[in-house]
C-alpha positions as CSV (number, residue, x, y, z in Angstrom):
1,M,122.2,75.3,82.4
2,K,118.4,74.3,82.3
3,S,118.9,72.9,85.8
4,V,120.2,76.3,87.1
5,V,117.4,78.3,85.3
6,F,114.8,75.9,86.8
7,K,116.1,76.3,90.2
8,A,116.1,80.1,89.8
9,K,112.6,80.2,88.6
10,T,111.5,77.9,91.5
11,F,113.4,80.1,94.1
12,L,111.6,83.4,92.6
13,F,108.3,81.8,92.7
14,L,108.9,80.5,96.4
15,L,110.2,84.0,97.2
16,L,107.1,85.9,95.8
17,T,104.8,83.5,97.7
18,S,106.6,84.0,101.0
19,V,106.5,87.9,100.6
20,S,102.6,87.6,99.8
21,L,102.2,85.4,103.1
22,A,104.3,87.8,105.0
23,I,102.3,90.9,104.0
24,I,99.0,89.0,104.8
25,V,100.6,88.1,108.4
26,W,101.7,91.7,108.9
27,N,98.1,93.1,108.0
28,C,96.6,90.7,110.4
29,T,99.0,91.6,113.0
30,S,98.5,95.2,112.5
31,S,94.7,94.9,112.8
32,S,94.9,92.9,115.8
33,A,97.1,95.4,117.6
34,A,94.6,98.2,116.8
35,E,91.7,96.3,118.3
36,T,93.3,95.4,121.6
37,G,95.4,98.6,122.3
38,A,95.4,100.4,125.7
39,I,92.7,102.9,126.3
40,P,94.3,106.3,126.1
41,D,94.2,108.8,129.2
42,E,92.5,111.3,127.1
43,V,90.1,110.0,124.5
44,D,90.2,112.1,121.3
45,Y,87.1,112.5,119.1
46,N,89.1,112.8,115.8
47,F,91.5,109.9,116.5
48,H,89.6,107.6,118.6
49,I,85.9,107.9,118.2
50,R,85.1,109.5,114.8
51,P,86.7,106.5,113.0
52,I,84.5,104.1,114.8
53,L,81.4,106.0,114.1
54,S,82.3,106.5,110.7
55,D,82.7,102.9,109.9
56,R,79.7,101.6,112.0
57,C,77.1,104.4,112.2
58,F,77.4,107.2,109.6
59,K,75.7,105.2,107.0
60,C,72.5,105.3,108.7
61,H,73.1,108.3,111.0
62,G,75.3,110.5,109.1
63,P,75.4,113.5,106.6
64,D,73.1,111.8,103.8
65,V,69.5,113.0,104.9
66,N,68.0,110.6,102.3
67,K,69.4,107.5,104.0
68,R,69.2,108.9,107.7
69,E,67.3,106.4,110.0
70,A,65.2,107.6,113.1
71,N,65.9,111.1,112.2
72,L,69.1,110.6,114.2
73,R,72.4,112.1,113.2
74,L,75.6,111.3,115.1
75,D,78.4,113.3,112.9
76,T,77.5,116.6,114.5
77,P,77.2,117.5,118.1
78,E,73.7,119.1,117.7
79,G,72.4,115.9,116.2
80,A,74.0,113.8,118.8
81,Y,72.8,115.8,121.8
82,A,69.3,116.4,120.5
83,A,66.3,114.8,122.0
84,L,65.3,111.5,120.2
85,K,62.4,111.8,117.7
86,D,60.4,108.8,119.2
87,N,61.1,109.7,123.0
88,P,61.8,113.4,123.5
89,K,62.9,112.8,127.0
90,A,65.9,110.6,125.8
91,H,69.0,111.7,124.2
92,A,71.5,109.9,122.0
93,I,74.4,111.1,123.9
94,V,74.4,112.8,127.1
95,A,77.9,114.3,128.2
96,G,79.2,112.7,131.3
97,S,76.4,110.1,131.7
98,L,76.6,106.5,130.4
99,E,73.1,105.5,131.8
100,Q,71.4,108.5,130.0
101,S,73.2,108.0,126.6
102,E,71.0,105.8,124.5
103,V,73.7,105.3,122.0
104,Y,75.9,103.8,124.8
105,Q,73.0,101.6,126.0
106,R,72.2,100.4,122.5
107,I,75.7,99.2,121.8
108,I,75.9,97.3,125.0
109,A,72.4,95.8,124.7
110,K,71.9,92.0,124.9
111,D,68.5,92.2,123.0
112,T,69.2,92.0,119.4
113,A,66.0,93.9,118.6
114,V,67.6,97.2,120.1
115,L,71.4,96.4,119.6
116,M,73.3,98.7,117.5
117,P,74.6,98.4,114.9
118,P,71.9,96.0,114.1
119,P,73.0,92.2,113.5
120,S,71.6,92.4,109.9
121,S,74.1,95.1,109.1
122,N,77.0,92.6,109.6
123,L,78.8,95.3,111.6
124,K,79.9,94.9,115.2
125,L,81.8,96.8,117.8
126,T,84.8,95.4,119.6
127,Q,85.1,95.5,123.4
128,H,87.9,97.9,122.9
129,E,85.9,100.3,120.9
130,I,83.0,100.0,123.4
131,E,85.3,101.1,126.1
132,L,86.7,103.9,124.2
133,I,83.1,105.3,123.4
134,A,82.4,104.7,127.2
135,K,85.4,106.7,128.2
136,W,84.8,109.5,125.7
137,I,81.2,110.1,126.9
138,K,82.5,110.1,130.5
139,Q,85.0,112.8,129.7
140,G,82.4,115.0,128.2
141,A,81.6,113.6,124.7
142,K,83.5,116.5,123.2
143,Y,83.1,116.9,119.4
144,K,85.6,118.3,117.1
145,P,85.7,119.2,113.4
146,H,87.2,116.5,111.4
147,W,91.0,116.9,111.8
148,A,91.5,117.4,108.2
149,F,89.0,120.5,108.2
150,I,91.1,122.2,111.0
151,A,93.7,124.7,109.5
152,P,97.2,123.2,110.3
153,Q,99.2,125.1,112.8
154,K,103.0,124.7,113.2
155,P,103.8,122.8,116.4
156,K,106.9,123.0,118.5
157,L,109.7,120.4,117.5
158,P,109.6,117.5,119.9
159,E,112.8,116.6,121.7
160,A,114.9,113.9,120.1
161,D,118.6,112.3,120.0
162,E,120.6,115.3,118.8
163,D,123.2,113.1,117.7
164,W,120.7,111.4,115.3
165,V,118.6,114.2,114.0
166,K,119.6,116.0,110.6
167,N,116.7,118.4,110.3
168,E,113.2,119.1,111.8
169,I,111.5,116.1,110.2
170,D,113.6,113.9,112.3
171,H,112.3,115.4,115.5
172,F,108.8,114.2,114.8
173,V,109.9,110.9,113.6
174,Y,112.3,110.1,116.6
175,A,109.5,111.1,119.0
176,K,107.1,108.7,117.6
177,M,109.6,105.9,117.5
178,D,110.5,106.6,121.1
179,E,106.9,106.3,122.0
180,K,106.4,103.1,120.3
181,G,109.6,101.5,121.9
182,L,111.7,101.8,118.5
183,K,115.1,103.1,117.8
184,P,116.4,104.3,114.3
185,N,118.4,102.2,112.2
186,E,121.9,103.1,111.3
187,E,122.5,105.0,108.0
188,A,122.4,103.1,105.0
189,D,125.7,102.5,103.4
190,K,127.0,104.9,100.7
191,E,126.4,102.6,97.7
192,R,122.8,101.7,98.8
193,L,122.0,105.4,99.6
194,L,123.3,106.7,96.3
195,K,121.2,104.1,94.3
196,R,118.0,105.1,96.7
197,V,118.4,108.7,96.1
198,S,119.3,108.6,92.5
199,F,116.2,106.5,91.6
200,D,113.9,108.7,93.9
201,L,115.2,112.0,92.3
202,I,115.8,111.2,88.6
203,G,114.5,107.6,88.2
204,L,117.8,106.4,86.7
205,P,120.6,104.4,88.2
206,P,123.9,106.4,89.3
207,S,126.7,105.9,86.6
208,I,129.9,104.1,87.9
209,E,131.5,107.4,87.6
210,M,129.0,108.8,90.1
211,Q,129.5,105.8,92.3
212,E,133.2,106.1,92.5
213,R,133.2,109.9,93.0
214,F,130.7,109.7,95.9
215,L,132.5,106.7,97.5
216,K,135.8,108.7,97.6
217,D,134.5,111.9,99.0
218,N,134.7,111.8,102.7
219,S,133.8,115.5,103.2
220,P,130.9,116.0,105.6
221,N,128.5,117.3,102.9
222,A,129.4,114.6,100.3
223,Y,125.7,113.4,100.3
224,E,124.3,116.9,100.0
225,K,126.4,117.6,97.0
226,I,125.2,114.5,95.4
227,V,121.4,115.7,96.3
228,D,122.0,119.0,94.8
229,E,123.5,117.5,91.6
230,L,120.5,115.3,91.1
231,L,118.1,118.1,91.8
232,K,119.7,120.1,89.0
233,N,119.6,117.3,86.6
234,K,117.3,117.5,83.7
235,H,115.8,114.1,84.4
236,Y,114.4,115.3,87.8
237,G,111.4,116.9,86.1
238,E,110.7,113.6,84.3
239,K,110.7,111.6,87.6
240,M,108.4,114.1,89.5
241,A,106.1,114.2,86.5
242,I,105.2,110.4,86.4
243,S,103.0,110.6,89.5
244,W,101.2,113.8,88.2
245,L,100.5,112.4,85.0
246,D,98.5,109.6,87.0
247,V,96.7,112.3,88.9
248,A,96.0,114.1,85.6
249,R,94.9,111.0,84.0
250,Y,97.1,111.9,80.9
251,A,96.9,109.5,78.0
252,D,97.6,109.4,74.2
253,S,94.2,108.4,73.1
254,H,90.5,109.5,73.8
255,G,89.3,106.4,75.4
256,Y,85.8,104.7,75.0
257,Q,85.3,102.2,72.1
258,D,86.8,104.0,69.2
259,D,89.6,105.4,71.3
260,G,91.2,107.8,68.9
261,L,94.4,109.6,68.9
262,R,94.8,112.7,70.9
263,T,97.8,115.3,71.0
264,M,98.1,116.0,74.6
265,W,101.9,115.5,74.8
266,P,102.8,119.2,74.8
267,W,101.0,119.5,78.2
268,R,103.1,116.6,79.4
269,D,106.3,118.6,78.2
270,W,104.9,121.5,80.3
271,V,104.6,119.4,83.4
272,I,108.2,118.3,83.0
273,H,109.4,121.9,82.3
274,A,107.4,123.2,85.4
275,F,109.1,120.6,87.7
276,N,112.6,121.2,86.3
277,S,111.9,125.1,86.7
278,N,110.8,124.6,90.1
279,Y,107.6,126.4,89.7
280,P,105.9,127.0,93.0
281,Y,103.0,124.7,93.8
282,S,100.8,127.8,94.0
283,K,101.8,128.7,90.4
284,F,101.6,124.9,89.3
285,L,98.2,124.6,90.8
286,T,96.8,128.1,89.5
287,W,97.8,127.7,86.1
288,Q,96.4,124.2,85.6
289,L,93.2,125.0,87.2
290,A,92.7,128.5,85.9
291,G,95.7,129.8,83.5
292,D,93.1,130.8,80.9
293,L,91.5,133.1,83.5
294,L,94.6,134.9,84.6
295,P,95.1,138.7,83.3
296,N,96.6,138.5,79.6
297,P,97.3,134.8,79.7
298,S,100.3,133.6,78.0
299,K,100.3,130.5,75.6
300,E,102.0,128.5,78.5
301,M,99.4,129.5,80.9
302,L,96.9,128.2,78.6
303,L,98.8,125.0,77.8
304,A,98.9,124.2,81.6
305,T,95.0,124.3,81.8
306,G,95.1,121.0,79.5
307,F,95.2,119.4,83.0
308,N,91.2,119.7,83.0
309,R,90.8,118.2,79.5
310,N,92.9,115.1,79.9
311,H,89.6,113.1,80.6
312,K,88.2,110.5,78.2
313,I,86.1,111.9,75.3
314,T,83.7,109.9,72.9
315,Q,83.9,110.1,69.2
316,E,81.2,107.5,68.7
317,G,78.2,108.4,66.6
318,G,74.7,108.2,68.2
319,V,75.6,109.5,71.7
320,I,73.7,112.2,73.3
321,D,75.8,115.2,73.3
322,E,74.5,116.4,76.7
323,E,74.9,113.1,78.5
324,Y,78.6,112.9,77.5
325,R,79.1,116.7,78.2
326,I,77.9,116.0,81.9
327,E,80.3,113.0,82.0
328,Y,83.3,115.3,81.3
329,V,82.3,118.2,83.7
330,T,81.8,115.2,86.4
331,D,85.2,113.9,85.6
332,R,86.9,117.5,86.0
333,T,84.9,118.0,89.2
334,N,85.9,114.4,90.7
335,T,89.5,115.0,89.6
336,F,89.6,118.3,91.4
337,G,88.3,116.8,94.6
338,K,90.8,114.0,94.5
339,S,93.8,115.5,93.2
340,F,93.8,118.7,95.2
341,L,91.7,118.2,98.3
342,A,92.0,114.5,98.6
343,L,88.3,113.9,99.2
344,T,85.9,111.5,97.7
345,F,83.6,114.2,95.8
346,E,82.4,111.6,93.5
347,C,80.3,110.1,96.4
348,A,78.1,113.0,96.4
349,H,77.2,113.0,92.7
350,C,74.0,111.2,93.1
351,H,73.1,112.0,96.7
352,D,74.6,113.6,99.9
353,H,77.9,111.8,100.9
354,K,77.2,109.2,103.5
355,Y,80.4,109.9,105.6
356,D,81.8,113.5,104.8
357,P,80.0,116.9,105.1
358,I,79.6,117.0,101.3
359,S,76.0,117.5,100.3
360,Q,74.9,116.9,96.8
361,K,74.2,120.8,96.5
362,D,77.8,121.2,97.5
363,Y,78.8,118.7,94.8
364,Y,77.0,120.6,92.0
365,R,78.2,124.0,93.3
366,T,81.8,122.7,92.9
367,F,80.6,121.3,89.5
368,A,79.6,124.7,88.4
369,F,83.2,125.9,88.2
370,F,83.9,123.2,85.6
371,N,80.6,123.6,83.8
372,Q,81.3,126.8,81.7
373,V,83.5,125.1,78.9
374,P,82.0,125.6,75.5
375,E,82.3,121.9,74.4
376,K,80.0,119.1,73.1
377,G,79.6,115.7,74.2
378,L,80.9,114.6,70.7
379,F,83.0,116.5,68.3
380,G,83.7,115.0,64.8
381,T,84.6,111.5,63.9
382,I,87.5,109.4,65.1
383,D,90.1,111.1,63.1
384,A,88.5,114.5,62.6
385,S,90.0,116.0,65.8
386,F,93.1,115.1,67.8
387,A,92.3,117.9,70.1
388,D,88.5,118.8,70.6
389,P,87.8,122.4,71.2
390,P,88.5,124.6,73.2
391,N,92.0,124.1,71.9
392,M,95.0,126.0,71.2
393,K,97.5,125.8,68.1
394,I,101.3,125.4,68.8
395,T,103.4,126.5,66.0
396,T,107.2,126.2,65.2
397,E,107.3,130.0,66.1
398,D,105.8,129.4,69.5
399,V,108.3,126.7,70.1
400,N,111.2,128.9,69.1
401,S,110.0,131.9,71.2
402,I,107.8,131.3,74.3
403,L,107.4,127.5,74.5
404,K,111.0,126.4,74.2
405,F,110.5,123.4,76.4
406,I,108.2,121.8,73.9
407,N,110.0,119.0,71.8
408,K,108.2,119.5,68.5
409,K,109.9,117.4,65.9
410,D,108.5,118.7,62.6
411,T,107.0,121.9,61.2
412,A,103.3,120.8,61.3
413,K,101.4,122.7,63.9
414,V,100.1,120.7,67.0
415,M,96.6,121.2,68.5
416,V,96.2,120.8,72.3
417,M,93.0,120.8,74.3
418,V,92.7,123.7,76.8
419,M,90.3,125.3,79.1
420,K,88.1,128.3,78.2
421,D,84.9,129.5,79.6
422,S,81.9,130.8,77.6
423,S,81.2,134.3,77.5
424,K,77.6,133.5,78.8
425,V,77.2,131.7,82.1
426,R,75.9,128.3,81.7
427,P,73.4,127.6,84.4
428,T,74.2,124.6,86.7
429,Y,71.5,122.4,88.2
430,I,71.6,119.7,90.9
431,L,71.0,116.5,88.8
432,N,68.6,114.2,90.7
433,R,70.0,110.7,91.1
434,G,72.9,112.0,88.8
435,N,71.1,111.7,85.7
436,Y,72.1,114.4,83.2
437,D,68.4,115.2,82.1
438,S,66.8,115.3,85.4
439,H,67.3,118.8,86.6
440,G,66.6,120.0,90.1
441,E,67.4,123.1,92.0
442,M,69.7,125.7,90.1
443,V,72.9,126.6,92.0
444,G,75.8,128.8,91.8
445,V,79.4,128.2,92.4
446,G,80.7,127.2,95.9
447,I,82.5,124.6,98.0
448,P,81.4,122.6,101.0
449,K,81.4,125.0,104.0
450,A,82.9,122.3,106.4
451,I,86.3,122.6,104.4
452,M,86.4,126.5,104.3
453,P,83.6,128.9,103.3
454,F,84.0,130.3,99.6
455,D,83.5,134.1,99.9
456,T,81.8,135.1,96.6
457,N,82.2,138.8,97.7
458,K,86.0,138.5,97.7
459,L,86.7,135.6,95.2
460,E,85.8,135.5,91.4
461,K,82.9,133.1,90.8
462,N,85.1,131.0,88.5
463,R,88.1,128.7,88.4
464,L,90.4,131.5,89.4
465,G,88.5,132.3,92.5
466,L,88.7,128.6,93.2
467,A,92.5,128.5,92.8
468,K,92.8,131.5,95.2
469,W,90.5,129.9,97.7
470,M,92.9,126.8,97.5
471,L,95.9,128.9,98.3
472,D,94.3,130.8,101.2
473,A,96.4,130.3,104.4
474,R,93.3,129.2,106.1
475,N,92.6,126.3,103.7
476,P,93.4,123.1,105.7
477,L,93.7,120.7,102.9
478,T,95.8,122.1,100.0
479,A,99.3,122.1,101.5
480,R,98.6,119.0,103.6
481,V,97.4,116.8,100.6
482,Y,100.5,117.8,98.5
483,V,103.0,117.2,101.2
484,N,101.4,113.9,102.0
485,R,101.5,112.7,98.3
486,L,105.1,113.9,98.1
487,W,106.1,112.1,101.3
488,A,104.7,108.8,100.0
489,S,106.8,108.9,96.8
490,F,109.8,108.7,99.1
491,F,108.6,106.4,101.9
492,G,106.1,104.2,100.1
493,R,103.3,105.3,102.5
494,G,102.1,108.8,103.0
495,I,101.8,110.2,106.7
496,V,98.0,109.7,105.7
497,K,98.0,106.3,104.2
498,T,94.9,106.8,102.1
499,L,96.5,109.6,99.7
500,G,93.2,110.1,97.8
501,D,90.9,110.3,101.0
502,F,91.4,112.8,103.8
503,G,87.8,112.2,104.7
504,M,86.2,110.4,107.7
505,Q,86.7,107.0,105.8
506,G,90.4,107.8,105.2
507,E,93.3,106.6,107.5
508,L,94.3,108.9,110.4
509,P,97.7,110.3,110.1
510,S,100.5,108.3,111.6
511,H,102.5,111.6,112.5
512,P,99.7,114.5,112.6
513,E,102.2,117.0,114.1
514,L,104.7,116.2,111.4
515,L,102.2,116.6,108.6
516,D,101.0,120.2,109.8
517,W,104.5,121.2,110.6
518,L,105.5,120.4,106.9
519,A,102.2,121.7,105.3
520,V,102.8,125.1,107.1
521,D,106.5,125.3,106.5
522,F,105.8,124.5,102.7
523,R,103.3,127.2,102.5
524,E,105.6,129.7,104.5
525,N,108.5,129.1,102.0
526,S,106.6,130.0,99.0
527,W,105.4,126.5,98.1
528,N,108.8,125.7,97.0
529,I,108.8,122.1,95.8
530,K,112.4,121.5,95.3
531,R,113.0,122.8,98.9
532,L,110.7,120.3,100.3
533,V,112.2,117.4,98.4
534,K,115.5,118.3,99.7
535,Q,114.3,118.7,103.2
536,I,112.9,114.8,102.9
537,V,115.9,113.3,101.2
538,M,118.4,115.1,103.6
539,S,116.7,113.8,106.7
540,A,118.1,111.1,108.9
541,T,114.7,109.4,108.5
542,Y,115.4,109.0,104.9
543,R,118.9,107.9,105.0
544,Q,118.3,104.8,107.2
545,S,119.1,101.2,106.3
546,S,116.3,99.3,105.3
547,T,117.5,96.2,107.5
548,I,114.6,94.5,109.1
549,T,114.9,93.3,112.8
550,E,112.7,91.0,114.7
551,K,111.8,94.1,116.9
552,H,110.4,95.9,113.6
553,L,108.5,92.8,112.6
554,K,106.9,92.5,116.0
555,T,106.3,96.2,116.8
556,D,105.9,97.7,113.3
557,P,105.7,95.3,110.4
558,E,104.2,98.1,108.1
559,N,107.0,100.5,109.0
560,I,104.3,103.2,109.9
561,F,106.7,104.7,112.5
562,L,109.8,104.8,110.2
563,A,112.4,103.2,112.2
564,R,114.0,101.8,108.9
565,S,113.8,102.7,105.4
566,T,111.2,101.0,103.2
567,R,112.2,98.8,100.3
568,M,110.2,99.5,97.3
569,R,110.2,98.3,93.8
570,F,110.6,101.1,91.2
571,P,107.7,102.4,89.4
572,A,106.7,100.7,86.2
573,E,108.2,103.4,83.9
574,N,111.5,103.3,86.0
575,V,111.8,99.4,85.7
576,R,112.1,100.2,81.9
577,D,114.4,103.2,82.4
578,H,116.8,101.3,84.5
579,V,117.1,98.3,81.9
580,L,117.8,101.1,79.1
581,A,120.2,103.2,81.1
582,S,122.2,100.5,82.8
583,S,122.5,98.7,79.4
584,G,123.7,101.9,77.8
585,V,120.9,102.2,75.2
586,L,118.7,104.9,76.9
587,N,117.8,108.0,74.6
588,E,118.0,110.7,77.1
589,E,115.9,113.2,74.9
590,I,113.2,115.2,77.1
591,G,109.6,115.3,75.9
592,G,108.1,115.1,72.4
593,P,105.4,112.8,71.1
594,S,104.9,109.4,72.6
595,V,106.6,106.3,71.4
596,K,105.5,102.6,70.5
597,P,108.0,100.2,71.7
598,Y,108.2,96.4,71.4
599,Q,104.7,94.9,72.3
600,P,103.3,91.5,71.5
601,K,101.3,91.4,68.3
602,G,97.7,91.7,67.8
603,L,96.9,93.3,71.3
604,W,95.4,96.4,69.8
605,E,93.8,94.7,66.9
606,V,91.6,92.5,69.2
607,A,90.2,95.6,71.2
608,T,89.6,98.2,68.4
609,S,86.5,99.2,66.7
610,G,88.5,99.0,63.3
611,R,88.5,102.7,62.7
612,G,91.1,105.4,63.0
613,T,94.8,105.7,63.1
614,L,95.1,103.5,66.3
615,A,93.3,100.6,64.9
616,R,96.7,98.7,64.6
617,Y,99.9,99.0,66.6
618,V,102.7,100.3,64.3
619,Q,105.9,100.0,66.3
620,D,108.5,102.7,66.2
621,H,112.2,102.2,65.2
622,E,115.8,103.4,65.8
623,S,116.3,105.9,68.7
624,D,112.5,106.1,69.5
625,L,112.7,102.4,70.8
626,Y,114.8,103.7,73.5
627,R,112.9,106.5,75.2
628,R,112.0,106.4,78.7
629,G,109.0,104.7,80.1
630,M,107.1,107.8,80.6
631,Y,106.9,108.5,76.8
632,V,105.5,105.0,76.0
633,F,102.2,105.6,74.0
634,I,99.2,105.1,76.2
635,K,96.1,103.9,74.4
636,R,93.4,103.6,77.1
637,T,91.6,100.5,76.0
638,V,95.0,98.7,75.6
639,P,97.5,100.2,77.9
640,P,101.1,99.0,77.6
641,P,101.2,95.5,78.9
642,S,104.5,95.2,80.4
643,M,104.1,98.4,82.3
644,L,100.5,97.3,83.4
645,I,102.1,94.1,84.7
646,F,104.3,96.4,87.0
647,D,101.1,98.2,88.3
648,A,101.3,101.3,86.0
649,S,98.1,103.3,85.8
650,N,95.7,102.8,82.8
651,R,94.9,106.5,83.0
652,D,91.2,106.0,82.7
653,Q,90.6,108.3,85.7
654,C,92.5,110.4,88.5
655,E,94.7,108.2,90.3
656,V,96.7,109.3,93.4
657,Q,98.1,106.0,94.5
658,R,99.2,103.0,92.4
659,S,98.8,99.4,93.9
660,R,101.9,97.4,94.6
661,T,101.8,93.8,93.8
662,N,104.4,90.9,93.5
663,T,103.2,88.4,90.7
664,P,105.0,86.0,88.7
665,L,104.2,87.9,85.7
666,Q,106.6,90.5,86.7
667,A,109.3,87.7,87.0
668,L,108.4,86.6,83.5
669,V,108.6,90.2,81.9
670,M,112.3,90.5,83.4
671,M,113.2,87.2,82.0
672,N,111.7,87.5,78.5
673,D,110.8,91.0,77.6
674,P,112.8,91.9,74.3
675,Q,113.9,95.2,75.9
676,T,115.6,93.5,78.7
677,M,117.1,90.8,76.6
678,E,118.2,93.5,74.0
679,G,119.6,95.5,76.7
680,S,121.5,92.5,78.1
681,R,122.9,91.8,74.5
682,V,124.2,95.2,74.0
683,L,125.7,95.6,77.3
684,A,127.5,92.3,76.7
685,E,128.8,93.4,73.5
686,N,130.1,96.5,74.6
687,L,131.8,94.8,77.7
688,M,133.4,92.0,75.3
689,S,134.8,94.6,73.0
690,E,136.7,96.0,76.2
691,N,140.2,94.4,76.8
692,I,139.5,93.7,80.5
693,P,139.5,90.3,82.6
694,L,136.1,88.4,82.8
695,E,135.9,89.3,86.4
696,T,136.3,93.0,85.7
697,K,133.6,92.7,83.0
698,L,131.0,91.0,85.5
699,E,131.9,93.6,88.1
700,K,131.1,96.5,85.7
701,A,127.9,94.9,84.8
702,F,126.8,94.2,88.3
703,R,127.6,97.9,89.3
704,R,125.6,99.3,86.5
705,I,122.7,97.3,87.3
706,I,122.9,96.6,91.2
707,C,124.7,99.9,91.7
708,R,127.2,98.5,94.2
709,K,130.3,96.4,94.0
710,P,129.5,92.5,94.1
711,K,130.7,90.5,97.2
712,A,133.3,87.7,96.4
713,K,130.5,85.1,96.7
714,E,128.3,86.9,94.3
715,L,131.1,87.2,91.8
716,D,131.9,83.4,92.0
717,I,128.3,82.6,91.3
718,L,128.3,84.9,88.4
719,K,131.6,83.3,86.9
720,Q,130.2,79.8,87.4
721,Y,127.1,80.7,85.5
722,F,128.9,82.5,82.8
723,E,131.1,79.3,82.3
724,S,128.2,76.8,82.2
725,E,126.4,79.1,79.9
726,K,129.5,79.4,77.5
727,E,129.8,75.7,77.5
728,F,126.2,75.3,76.6
729,F,126.5,77.9,73.6
730,A,129.5,76.2,72.3
731,K,127.3,73.1,71.7
732,N,124.4,75.1,70.2
733,A,125.5,77.4,67.6
734,K,121.9,78.2,66.5
735,K,120.8,79.2,69.7
736,T,123.9,81.5,70.1
737,D,123.0,83.2,66.9
738,K,119.3,83.6,68.1
739,M,120.3,85.1,71.2
740,L,122.7,87.7,69.7
741,S,120.0,88.6,67.0
742,I,117.5,90.0,69.7
743,G,116.4,93.4,69.4
744,E,117.0,96.3,66.7
745,Y,119.9,98.0,68.4
746,K,122.9,98.0,66.3
747,R,125.2,94.9,66.7
748,K,128.9,95.0,67.5
749,E,131.2,92.5,65.8
750,V,132.6,90.3,68.5
751,K,135.4,87.6,68.3
752,D,133.9,85.1,70.6
753,K,130.1,84.8,70.1
754,N,129.7,81.9,72.5
755,A,131.2,84.0,75.4
756,T,129.1,87.1,74.4
757,A,125.8,85.1,74.4
758,A,127.0,83.5,77.7
759,L,127.7,87.1,79.1
760,M,124.3,88.2,77.9
761,Q,122.6,85.4,79.8
762,T,124.6,86.4,82.8
763,I,123.6,90.0,82.6
764,Q,120.1,88.7,82.1
765,M,120.5,87.0,85.5
766,I,121.7,90.0,87.1
767,F,118.6,92.0,85.8
768,N,116.6,89.3,87.4
769,M,118.0,89.6,90.9
770,E,115.3,91.1,93.2
771,E,117.8,93.9,93.9
772,A,117.9,94.9,90.6
773,I,114.6,96.8,90.4
774,V,114.1,97.3,94.2
775,R,115.1,100.5,95.8
776,G,116.6,99.4,99.1
């Protein structure tokens, strides 16, 4: 047995190493291809030239006036075409003339004293990039607004293989595949497709009953029936909410050193409810940004504004109130920019943005929208307030009438932080160098004009006006940003890879026409989120097999052009959910206060100030131990360790894109985490109580975890492993008892303890298959 386990661990380590090396090779291949591609017939400023200038030139010749060298600005046509400061007869760029374009002459110069970028910058243009700039200048050096700041238009559908396409999405994807010399994969088999869509829509494995039902259904709309069933499932809202909790930086503690308790979980319940009820994105956005400013706001509208108050709050004595109050407004401003606009607003907090057209004045004009909350930098002591003012009280009467979606478990009122503007307008100043006490020019509300002007004559000068500005049909970002983020959740990569940066340092869209078509279609169809989700999962693009061919590896190793499905590990929360659900211990309760499951001892104690109710970790028991991962208590200074290992957010700040890593620690969690081992025990006990052959027991366990029928060879390996483990436990009675005592879940009396422990170990091995926690 020890030999088998050692070999399994060695194989797992080698597999992880191989995957890491493959990723490095793929990235290098992709980068190399980008530098040596063919020069296009028509050089486009947005897609070919701006990325080069942004990377190499804008730091010294871009939007930031304080860092601009030689009074030369290359991010605008006016600046690029103007006469040079030190030589009025010369110009940086002269359309059609390489000889008269000083920029071109500088980038090909042999003399390092005049070469641009200067060698001291450690930046260099490739020959391919120089040739692109040369052709662009020859073709007229036409500037365009940044692609993300041009309102999307609905393009015509490209031609595609009609035998393959299922909906409009596929036309765009097929056309791009064809352009790159790729062909789509065949459709995934029914078992893998069902597993994929079940985890993508509800974050849980399909039951064996659902698997059987889908396999037997040969009707043309069998898959669509499953999709509709999952979209109506109560767990759909939970799955959709996970990524939004990252965006909203939701946590159960205030953060900073004391890191005291806060009660924002009713807001989390609202997010789940909003997704399950299919609130239009326009409503979802408006209520969170400005629900308190709507006419006669209901308690639900007020609760939604908790989105703005999820930031960290200090409870430590001796702080300067105004300093921390500015910190909170800064967080709200940065979160707004990243979550709804996918722009790095934070870069303009202390100075003009170096790459995007966001001046420091623009930043503080946006800041002004969020600067009207009557709050202090410090309120009370660590346990004085679980919800700093402004807040709202949620009573049992509220839950029984208008807030029925809140899972309040006792009669005590719950306080939740919400938004409320002061009756008197607080002045907003540009803060010199971002310092809270260094006031510069006073400013009113506004948004960078490059995105879309904010008309103060038509829009309210508050967050409600800001929400209306966001939803204007001319706004170039709102729909694109949300569509792109949703796309990434199903394909592992956004059409724009940088989900939080649509600016000039962000990636260009891989399928710009598809992104625009989806954005306009989303808006035209009343911002209907479930409709968009169904469009995506019903597409032939989504349904493809994840089989990788040599052609894929050579032409598109990162699967940018979607000629196959992307294999992805489940989000951290769903790794836990899968163990609980497949082993039969999951508590399916929706919402309610966060829970504290098994955790290594002493973690909170070594990272605490020693004050307050969260100074020590007090584990929950009974059904609370088996709640879904999204309900696990998040203490900001000590996030849940097993979920952090699987790349969960620590919720310190707005996060729109989690990293995806492969580390040995993840394998160790699956091998040793008490929740996984307990789940294996419970499933083993339940299967041993059934009067069915061993082969059937193993097949049922395999199907519950892997979500497909095992192959004959796989079943043989499982039987051999079971027999070797049974023999081992027969000789080690103490280890048998120890294995069967793991976890607090009620134990079943079994006749053959050794066989049960062996089956538990075999199930544990199934959980440690790579396929167990990967959506293929």
